[in-house]
N, C-alpha and C positions, 0 to 999 in steps of 0.2 A: 859225857863223851863229847869230844870237841871234833868239829867238821873242818877239814882243811879248807882254806880259802879258795883254792883252785876248783874244788868240787862245787862250792857255792856259786862261782861265776858260770858254771856250765849248766846249771838248772834253768829251766824255762818257766816263765810265769804264764799261766793259762788264763786268758781273759774270759769273763762270763759270756755265755751265749746271748745274742740279742733276743728280745721277746718275739714270739711268733706273730705274723700278721693276723688280723681278725678273721679273714676267710679260711685260714688254715683250720680253724676250730669248728667250722660249719659242717652240718651234716651233708653228705653228698647229694642227697635229693634236694636240699635247700639250695645248695650251690648251683645245681642244674636249673632250678627254678629262677634264681636271680640272674643267671647268665642268659636264659631264654628271654626274660623280660628286658634285659639290657639290649639284646640283639633286636628284639621287636621294636623297641624305641628308636634304635639307630636306623632300622629299615623304614619305619614310618617317617623319620626325618629326611632320609635320602630320597624317598620316592618322589616327592614334588620336584626335587632338584633334577632327577633323571628324566622326569616327564618334560620339564621345561627345556632341558638340553635336547631332547628328542624333537620337540616342537621347533626349536631353533634351527636344528640340522634339516628338518623337513622343509622349513621355510626357505632354505637356501636353494633347494632344487626347483621349487615352483616360484615363478616370477609373476608379478603383478601384470595384468593385461597391458597396461599403459607402458610399463617397462619393457615388456616383450616387444611391443610395436616400436618403441624407440630403439631397441637393440637391433631389430630387423632393419630399420631405417639407417642406422649407423653401418651396418654390414653392407648395405646397398651402396652407400656413399663411399665406403672404402674400396669396393670393387670398381666403381666408376673412377675413382682417383688412380687406381693401379692401371686401368686402361689408358687414362689420359697421360700418365707417366711414360707408358710405352710409346704413345704417339709423340710426346715431346722428345723422347730419345731419338725416334726416327727423324724428326724435324731437325735435331741438332746434327745428325749424321749428313742430312741433305745439305744443310747450311755449310758444313765443313767441306763437303765435296764441291759446292758451288764456289766457295772462297779459294780453293785450290785451282779450279779452272780459271777463275779470274786472274789469279796470281800467275798462272802459266801464260795466259794471253798477254799480260803486261810485260812479262819477261821476253816473250817472243817479239813484242812490239819495240822493245829497247835494242834488240840484237840487230846488227846490220845485216842486210840481205846480200 
């Protein structure tokens, strides 16, 4: 019996299935045990990292007493500088006013009476 060429072109070649992974053949109880052991190892490795991160975050909230004193000193100095800046601004305004008065007096002195 001869098969037409067009029918041969339409047939598909089925590839063999890949082999199953090793854990697919494990007993469910054994798979649960292995998974639990893996999770315990990951937890034991991650716990010191989490504790170190917690200590670091906690350390940011509490300052060394020397640093706290320096911070308070700097805050006091900034408040004093802000007060002085206000005083300097007031002195600038007074000086501008005085300069305008002197300029008016000079102009009045130049004008003929």
